[in-house]
VEXVEX-109471 format. One record per residue (C-alpha): residue number from 1; x, y negated, z. Coordinates in nm, 3 decimals. Each point is the difference from the previous one (the first is absolute). Layout:
! residues N
@nr: NUM | east: X | north: Y | up: Z
...
! end
This chain:
! residues 287
@nr: 1 | east: 8.422 | north: -13.084 | up: 17.421
@nr: 2 | east: 0.192 | north: 0.047 | up: -0.305
@nr: 3 | east: -0.053 | north: -0.323 | up: -0.238
@nr: 4 | east: 0.023 | north: 0.286 | up: -0.263
@nr: 5 | east: -0.283 | north: -0.168 | up: -0.308
@nr: 6 | east: -0.173 | north: 0.070 | up: -0.299
@nr: 7 | east: 0.255 | north: -0.193 | up: -0.192
@nr: 8 | east: 0.313 | north: 0.169 | up: 0.114
@nr: 9 | east: -0.134 | north: 0.331 | up: -0.073
@nr: 10 | east: -0.119 | north: -0.094 | up: -0.357
@nr: 11 | east: 0.371 | north: -0.162 | up: -0.019
@nr: 12 | east: 0.132 | north: 0.308 | up: 0.114
@nr: 13 | east: -0.218 | north: 0.219 | up: -0.231
@nr: 14 | east: 0.146 | north: -0.212 | up: -0.279
@nr: 15 | east: 0.370 | north: 0.059 | up: 0.062
@nr: 16 | east: 0.077 | north: 0.300 | up: -0.168
@nr: 17 | east: 0.261 | north: 0.094 | up: 0.268
@nr: 18 | east: -0.214 | north: 0.010 | up: 0.229
@nr: 19 | east: -0.212 | north: 0.266 | up: -0.132
@nr: 20 | east: 0.114 | north: 0.353 | up: -0.016
@nr: 21 | east: 0.018 | north: 0.097 | up: -0.362
@nr: 22 | east: -0.227 | north: 0.261 | up: -0.122
@nr: 23 | east: 0.200 | north: 0.271 | up: -0.126
@nr: 24 | east: 0.019 | north: 0.036 | up: -0.393
@nr: 25 | east: -0.041 | north: 0.344 | up: 0.013
@nr: 26 | east: -0.277 | north: -0.029 | up: 0.141
@nr: 27 | east: -0.156 | north: -0.206 | up: -0.244
@nr: 28 | east: 0.055 | north: 0.259 | up: -0.276
@nr: 29 | east: -0.102 | north: 0.249 | up: 0.180
@nr: 30 | east: -0.362 | north: -0.131 | up: 0.085
@nr: 31 | east: 0.051 | north: -0.051 | up: -0.425
@nr: 32 | east: 0.027 | north: 0.331 | up: -0.071
@nr: 33 | east: -0.254 | north: 0.145 | up: 0.306
@nr: 34 | east: -0.226 | north: -0.245 | up: -0.139
@nr: 35 | east: -0.017 | north: 0.182 | up: -0.308
@nr: 36 | east: -0.238 | north: 0.244 | up: 0.208
@nr: 37 | east: 0.021 | north: 0.369 | up: -0.163
@nr: 38 | east: 0.234 | north: -0.145 | up: -0.281
@nr: 39 | east: 0.277 | north: -0.070 | up: 0.243
@nr: 40 | east: 0.330 | north: 0.124 | up: -0.078
@nr: 41 | east: 0.132 | north: 0.258 | up: 0.276
@nr: 42 | east: 0.361 | north: -0.041 | up: -0.158
@nr: 43 | east: 0.011 | north: -0.360 | up: -0.021
@nr: 44 | east: -0.100 | north: 0.013 | up: 0.397
@nr: 45 | east: 0.270 | north: 0.157 | up: 0.030
@nr: 46 | east: 0.223 | north: -0.185 | up: -0.155
@nr: 47 | east: -0.095 | north: -0.306 | up: 0.190
@nr: 48 | east: 0.028 | north: 0.195 | up: 0.344
@nr: 49 | east: 0.346 | north: 0.074 | up: -0.060
@nr: 50 | east: 0.114 | north: -0.352 | up: -0.082
@nr: 51 | east: -0.057 | north: -0.097 | up: 0.342
@nr: 52 | east: 0.224 | north: 0.167 | up: 0.269
@nr: 53 | east: -0.222 | north: -0.060 | up: 0.291
@nr: 54 | east: -0.341 | north: 0.111 | up: -0.166
@nr: 55 | east: 0.186 | north: 0.358 | up: -0.147
@nr: 56 | east: 0.132 | north: 0.035 | up: 0.356
@nr: 57 | east: -0.348 | north: -0.020 | up: 0.129
@nr: 58 | east: -0.168 | north: 0.231 | up: -0.248
@nr: 59 | east: 0.267 | north: 0.260 | up: 0.037
@nr: 60 | east: -0.068 | north: -0.029 | up: 0.376
@nr: 61 | east: -0.398 | north: 0.042 | up: 0.015
@nr: 62 | east: -0.012 | north: 0.279 | up: -0.320
@nr: 63 | east: 0.252 | north: 0.225 | up: 0.197
@nr: 64 | east: -0.178 | north: -0.066 | up: 0.319
@nr: 65 | east: -0.243 | north: 0.270 | up: 0.145
@nr: 66 | east: -0.327 | north: -0.209 | up: -0.168
@nr: 67 | east: 0.063 | north: 0.180 | up: -0.332
@nr: 68 | east: 0.110 | north: 0.342 | up: -0.091
@nr: 69 | east: 0.348 | north: 0.120 | up: -0.041
@nr: 70 | east: -0.031 | north: 0.184 | up: -0.315
@nr: 71 | east: 0.393 | north: -0.060 | up: -0.071
@nr: 72 | east: 0.295 | north: -0.126 | up: 0.197
@nr: 73 | east: 0.134 | north: -0.213 | up: -0.314
@nr: 74 | east: 0.035 | north: -0.360 | up: 0.094
@nr: 75 | east: -0.080 | north: -0.280 | up: -0.241
@nr: 76 | east: -0.197 | north: -0.304 | up: -0.098
@nr: 77 | east: -0.181 | north: 0.113 | up: -0.256
@nr: 78 | east: -0.123 | north: 0.322 | up: 0.184
@nr: 79 | east: -0.096 | north: -0.205 | up: 0.266
@nr: 80 | east: -0.219 | north: -0.232 | up: -0.193
@nr: 81 | east: -0.162 | north: 0.322 | up: -0.140
@nr: 82 | east: -0.107 | north: 0.134 | up: 0.321
@nr: 83 | east: -0.148 | north: -0.293 | up: 0.188
@nr: 84 | east: -0.185 | north: -0.042 | up: -0.329
@nr: 85 | east: -0.096 | north: -0.338 | up: -0.120
@nr: 86 | east: -0.285 | north: -0.103 | up: 0.195
@nr: 87 | east: 0.204 | north: 0.055 | up: 0.322
@nr: 88 | east: 0.330 | north: -0.156 | up: -0.210
@nr: 89 | east: -0.189 | north: -0.327 | up: -0.047
@nr: 90 | east: -0.116 | north: 0.006 | up: 0.364
@nr: 91 | east: 0.361 | north: 0.046 | up: 0.175
@nr: 92 | east: 0.169 | north: -0.212 | up: -0.305
@nr: 93 | east: -0.205 | north: -0.310 | up: 0.094
@nr: 94 | east: 0.004 | north: 0.062 | up: 0.401
@nr: 95 | east: 0.343 | north: 0.087 | up: 0.031
@nr: 96 | east: 0.134 | north: -0.248 | up: -0.244
@nr: 97 | east: -0.149 | north: -0.296 | up: 0.167
@nr: 98 | east: 0.039 | north: 0.146 | up: 0.327
@nr: 99 | east: 0.364 | north: -0.062 | up: -0.078
@nr: 100 | east: -0.031 | north: -0.372 | up: -0.138
@nr: 101 | east: -0.163 | north: -0.123 | up: 0.419
@nr: 102 | east: 0.163 | north: 0.038 | up: 0.302
@nr: 103 | east: 0.048 | north: 0.355 | up: 0.134
@nr: 104 | east: -0.066 | north: -0.100 | up: 0.367
@nr: 105 | east: -0.296 | north: 0.207 | up: 0.238
@nr: 106 | east: -0.239 | north: -0.281 | up: -0.111
@nr: 107 | east: 0.071 | north: 0.011 | up: -0.356
@nr: 108 | east: -0.061 | north: 0.392 | up: -0.005
@nr: 109 | east: -0.332 | north: -0.045 | up: 0.199
@nr: 110 | east: -0.093 | north: -0.271 | up: -0.253
@nr: 111 | east: 0.084 | north: 0.259 | up: -0.283
@nr: 112 | east: -0.208 | north: 0.292 | up: 0.209
@nr: 113 | east: -0.318 | north: -0.185 | up: -0.026
@nr: 114 | east: 0.089 | north: -0.072 | up: -0.407
@nr: 115 | east: 0.033 | north: 0.302 | up: -0.052
@nr: 116 | east: -0.292 | north: 0.174 | up: 0.182
@nr: 117 | east: -0.234 | north: -0.335 | up: -0.173
@nr: 118 | east: 0.152 | north: 0.139 | up: -0.333
@nr: 119 | east: -0.138 | north: 0.377 | up: 0.071
@nr: 120 | east: -0.316 | north: -0.131 | up: 0.131
@nr: 121 | east: -0.041 | north: -0.173 | up: -0.334
@nr: 122 | east: 0.071 | north: 0.244 | up: -0.228
@nr: 123 | east: -0.225 | north: 0.270 | up: 0.250
@nr: 124 | east: -0.297 | north: -0.285 | up: -0.036
@nr: 125 | east: 0.013 | north: -0.007 | up: -0.357
@nr: 126 | east: -0.028 | north: 0.403 | up: -0.036
@nr: 127 | east: -0.271 | north: -0.003 | up: 0.259
@nr: 128 | east: -0.197 | north: -0.356 | up: -0.135
@nr: 129 | east: -0.240 | north: -0.030 | up: -0.310
@nr: 130 | east: 0.137 | north: 0.116 | up: -0.267
@nr: 131 | east: 0.062 | north: -0.319 | up: -0.203
@nr: 132 | east: 0.301 | north: -0.032 | up: 0.284
@nr: 133 | east: 0.181 | north: 0.281 | up: -0.205
@nr: 134 | east: 0.095 | north: -0.257 | up: -0.198
@nr: 135 | east: 0.258 | north: -0.120 | up: 0.264
@nr: 136 | east: 0.157 | north: 0.331 | up: 0.069
@nr: 137 | east: 0.350 | north: -0.124 | up: -0.167
@nr: 138 | east: 0.050 | north: -0.350 | up: 0.182
@nr: 139 | east: -0.186 | north: 0.117 | up: 0.338
@nr: 140 | east: 0.266 | north: 0.089 | up: 0.210
@nr: 141 | east: 0.203 | north: -0.276 | up: -0.153
@nr: 142 | east: -0.254 | north: -0.216 | up: 0.071
@nr: 143 | east: -0.064 | north: 0.089 | up: 0.399
@nr: 144 | east: 0.388 | north: 0.038 | up: 0.064
@nr: 145 | east: 0.118 | north: -0.365 | up: -0.105
@nr: 146 | east: -0.338 | north: -0.167 | up: 0.193
@nr: 147 | east: 0.218 | north: -0.143 | up: 0.244
@nr: 148 | east: 0.347 | north: -0.074 | up: -0.217
@nr: 149 | east: -0.086 | north: -0.371 | up: 0.115
@nr: 150 | east: 0.008 | north: 0.125 | up: 0.393
@nr: 151 | east: 0.310 | north: 0.171 | up: -0.074
@nr: 152 | east: 0.164 | north: -0.318 | up: -0.156
@nr: 153 | east: -0.130 | north: -0.222 | up: 0.263
@nr: 154 | east: 0.149 | north: 0.235 | up: 0.238
@nr: 155 | east: 0.352 | north: 0.036 | up: -0.126
@nr: 156 | east: 0.028 | north: -0.394 | up: -0.095
@nr: 157 | east: -0.152 | north: -0.072 | up: 0.382
@nr: 158 | east: 0.023 | north: 0.314 | up: 0.242
@nr: 159 | east: -0.077 | north: -0.241 | up: 0.290
@nr: 160 | east: -0.275 | north: -0.223 | up: -0.118
@nr: 161 | east: -0.164 | north: 0.299 | up: -0.117
@nr: 162 | east: 0.023 | north: 0.167 | up: 0.287
@nr: 163 | east: -0.158 | north: -0.247 | up: 0.198
@nr: 164 | east: -0.299 | north: -0.026 | up: -0.195
@nr: 165 | east: -0.028 | north: 0.364 | up: -0.008
@nr: 166 | east: 0.009 | north: -0.002 | up: 0.403
@nr: 167 | east: -0.366 | north: 0.015 | up: 0.105
@nr: 168 | east: 0.075 | north: -0.137 | up: 0.329
@nr: 169 | east: 0.063 | north: -0.275 | up: -0.241
@nr: 170 | east: -0.346 | north: -0.065 | up: -0.178
@nr: 171 | east: -0.004 | north: -0.345 | up: -0.122
@nr: 172 | east: -0.338 | north: -0.180 | up: 0.102
@nr: 173 | east: -0.160 | north: 0.326 | up: 0.045
@nr: 174 | east: 0.066 | north: 0.140 | up: -0.333
@nr: 175 | east: 0.067 | north: 0.390 | up: 0.020
@nr: 176 | east: 0.059 | north: 0.094 | up: -0.358
@nr: 177 | east: 0.325 | north: -0.008 | up: -0.120
@nr: 178 | east: -0.065 | north: -0.199 | up: -0.352
@nr: 179 | east: -0.194 | north: -0.326 | up: 0.203
@nr: 180 | east: 0.304 | north: -0.013 | up: 0.263
@nr: 181 | east: 0.216 | north: 0.022 | up: -0.308
@nr: 182 | east: -0.206 | north: -0.316 | up: -0.120
@nr: 183 | east: -0.015 | north: -0.186 | up: 0.271
@nr: 184 | east: 0.411 | north: 0.042 | up: 0.101
@nr: 185 | east: 0.125 | north: -0.039 | up: -0.388
@nr: 186 | east: -0.274 | north: -0.155 | up: -0.202
@nr: 187 | east: 0.006 | north: 0.328 | up: -0.211
@nr: 188 | east: -0.023 | north: 0.383 | up: 0.039
@nr: 189 | east: 0.176 | north: 0.306 | up: -0.065
@nr: 190 | east: -0.234 | north: 0.126 | up: -0.284
@nr: 191 | east: 0.036 | north: -0.397 | up: -0.176
@nr: 192 | east: 0.416 | north: 0.069 | up: 0.051
@nr: 193 | east: -0.064 | north: 0.357 | up: -0.212
@nr: 194 | east: -0.160 | north: -0.111 | up: -0.263
@nr: 195 | east: 0.269 | north: -0.288 | up: -0.077
@nr: 196 | east: 0.226 | north: 0.296 | up: 0.067
@nr: 197 | east: -0.154 | north: 0.256 | up: -0.244
@nr: 198 | east: -0.012 | north: -0.278 | up: -0.266
@nr: 199 | east: 0.379 | north: -0.090 | up: 0.038
@nr: 200 | east: 0.047 | north: 0.359 | up: -0.054
@nr: 201 | east: -0.224 | north: 0.073 | up: -0.293
@nr: 202 | east: -0.280 | north: 0.201 | up: 0.109
@nr: 203 | east: -0.305 | north: 0.000 | up: -0.176
@nr: 204 | east: -0.288 | north: -0.182 | up: 0.121
@nr: 205 | east: -0.208 | north: 0.248 | up: 0.085
@nr: 206 | east: 0.281 | north: 0.089 | up: 0.238
@nr: 207 | east: 0.059 | north: -0.328 | up: 0.128
@nr: 208 | east: -0.395 | north: -0.064 | up: 0.074
@nr: 209 | east: -0.003 | north: 0.324 | up: 0.214
@nr: 210 | east: 0.314 | north: -0.136 | up: 0.221
@nr: 211 | east: -0.168 | north: -0.359 | up: 0.032
@nr: 212 | east: -0.373 | north: 0.111 | up: 0.067
@nr: 213 | east: 0.059 | north: 0.330 | up: 0.208
@nr: 214 | east: -0.123 | north: -0.206 | up: 0.302
@nr: 215 | east: -0.293 | north: -0.196 | up: -0.183
@nr: 216 | east: -0.098 | north: 0.211 | up: -0.319
@nr: 217 | east: -0.327 | north: -0.207 | up: -0.071
@nr: 218 | east: 0.214 | north: -0.296 | up: -0.086
@nr: 219 | east: 0.201 | north: 0.204 | up: -0.255
@nr: 220 | east: -0.054 | north: -0.076 | up: -0.413
@nr: 221 | east: -0.313 | north: 0.229 | up: -0.080
@nr: 222 | east: 0.241 | north: 0.251 | up: -0.225
@nr: 223 | east: 0.211 | north: 0.081 | up: 0.273
@nr: 224 | east: -0.245 | north: 0.062 | up: 0.249
@nr: 225 | east: 0.000 | north: 0.336 | up: 0.013
@nr: 226 | east: 0.346 | north: 0.056 | up: 0.062
@nr: 227 | east: 0.034 | north: -0.218 | up: 0.267
@nr: 228 | east: -0.306 | north: 0.150 | up: 0.151
@nr: 229 | east: 0.162 | north: 0.315 | up: 0.012
@nr: 230 | east: 0.338 | north: -0.122 | up: 0.192
@nr: 231 | east: -0.213 | north: -0.216 | up: 0.260
@nr: 232 | east: -0.202 | north: 0.303 | up: 0.096
@nr: 233 | east: 0.315 | north: 0.235 | up: 0.008
@nr: 234 | east: 0.200 | north: -0.244 | up: 0.151
@nr: 235 | east: -0.255 | north: -0.047 | up: 0.272
@nr: 236 | east: -0.053 | north: 0.408 | up: 0.042
@nr: 237 | east: 0.459 | north: 0.017 | up: 0.037
@nr: 238 | east: -0.029 | north: -0.260 | up: 0.261
@nr: 239 | east: -0.258 | north: 0.104 | up: 0.216
@nr: 240 | east: -0.030 | north: 0.318 | up: -0.008
@nr: 241 | east: 0.407 | north: 0.121 | up: 0.149
@nr: 242 | east: 0.130 | north: 0.023 | up: -0.332
@nr: 243 | east: 0.232 | north: -0.284 | up: 0.163
@nr: 244 | east: 0.053 | north: -0.207 | up: 0.302
@nr: 245 | east: -0.027 | north: -0.395 | up: -0.070
@nr: 246 | east: -0.293 | north: -0.215 | up: -0.043
@nr: 247 | east: -0.333 | north: 0.242 | up: 0.096
@nr: 248 | east: -0.159 | north: -0.301 | up: 0.215
@nr: 249 | east: 0.020 | north: -0.173 | up: -0.292
@nr: 250 | east: -0.181 | north: 0.199 | up: -0.243
@nr: 251 | east: -0.386 | north: -0.076 | up: -0.067
@nr: 252 | east: -0.264 | north: 0.229 | up: -0.134
@nr: 253 | east: -0.012 | north: -0.009 | up: -0.338
@nr: 254 | east: -0.318 | north: -0.128 | up: -0.106
@nr: 255 | east: -0.216 | north: 0.265 | up: -0.107
@nr: 256 | east: 0.001 | north: -0.140 | up: -0.400
@nr: 257 | east: 0.312 | north: 0.105 | up: 0.011
@nr: 258 | east: -0.016 | north: 0.374 | up: 0.137
@nr: 259 | east: -0.341 | north: -0.019 | up: -0.270
@nr: 260 | east: 0.203 | north: -0.112 | up: -0.302
@nr: 261 | east: 0.289 | north: 0.252 | up: 0.062
@nr: 262 | east: -0.281 | north: 0.301 | up: 0.020
@nr: 263 | east: 0.109 | north: 0.089 | up: 0.358
@nr: 264 | east: -0.142 | north: -0.073 | up: 0.380
@nr: 265 | east: 0.161 | north: -0.012 | up: 0.351
@nr: 266 | east: -0.114 | north: 0.385 | up: -0.013
@nr: 267 | east: 0.232 | north: 0.087 | up: -0.267
@nr: 268 | east: 0.352 | north: -0.159 | up: 0.217
@nr: 269 | east: 0.051 | north: 0.333 | up: 0.135
@nr: 270 | east: 0.054 | north: 0.146 | up: -0.298
@nr: 271 | east: 0.202 | north: -0.250 | up: -0.155
@nr: 272 | east: 0.214 | north: -0.024 | up: 0.338
@nr: 273 | east: 0.042 | north: 0.405 | up: -0.071
@nr: 274 | east: 0.119 | north: -0.047 | up: -0.358
@nr: 275 | east: 0.196 | north: -0.271 | up: 0.101
@nr: 276 | east: 0.206 | north: 0.178 | up: 0.246
@nr: 277 | east: 0.017 | north: 0.274 | up: -0.234
@nr: 278 | east: 0.209 | north: -0.194 | up: -0.241
@nr: 279 | east: 0.166 | north: -0.177 | up: 0.305
@nr: 280 | east: 0.256 | north: 0.283 | up: 0.059
@nr: 281 | east: 0.164 | north: -0.076 | up: -0.335
@nr: 282 | east: 0.024 | north: -0.362 | up: 0.025
@nr: 283 | east: 0.217 | north: -0.039 | up: 0.318
@nr: 284 | east: 0.304 | north: 0.042 | up: -0.133
@nr: 285 | east: -0.061 | north: -0.235 | up: -0.223
@nr: 286 | east: 0.016 | north: -0.261 | up: 0.229
@nr: 287 | east: 0.199 | north: 0.114 | up: 0.273
! end
């Protein structure tokens, strides 16, 4: 058993050199996308062109079979316009953040789950109570980033994280990953994620979605609806084959969670079908 501790983890989080940097271009793009219908497509194009890796990914996706080939010209601006603002935001976040972390197979599994959770959060906003439409612009982002703490821990301490994830090494009979982490280290990936989110300057509603996605009723009242969306999306994406890890660790959400969102367990097949319809476009974003 490792001697990794809460104090050591928090000390590392305070050290800038140990934490991947949230790309500045993504900060600027998120600020533009946050303007909603007022977002400037030309401004987004300018930002994509500033980052060679991001521009390359946009070209790869835009000129793949996922989008109709209406011309043979190849430019970043045409790629962004072909993809559109909604997909551009999702692609920018997914490809930009995956580039900041380890690109090992295990990291790609994490990101596949994160993308699936982002898509499920977006679908739940569309299918749930009308008042949840207020989260249309932030839903995918919140779902995508919910496990950023787990990604940071896996980057800093891959061996220790592997030990905690291994089902045959349950600690004190605990099955849920959060309980194992707390038992082993005195801190869990959700709490680590909140520290990282604040370090990266994320808005508080995103920090709350990251911090409380396993314990939604502990979130501040003003952030609870978004947290509940991510909590349910995380369960659906993890428990129904949208990724392969952690399935034994997921507990069926309380009936109050389903009711708060305005969906039921009977809607899961519909939710999964909609998520899988969107998944094809996202495979290239994390591979």
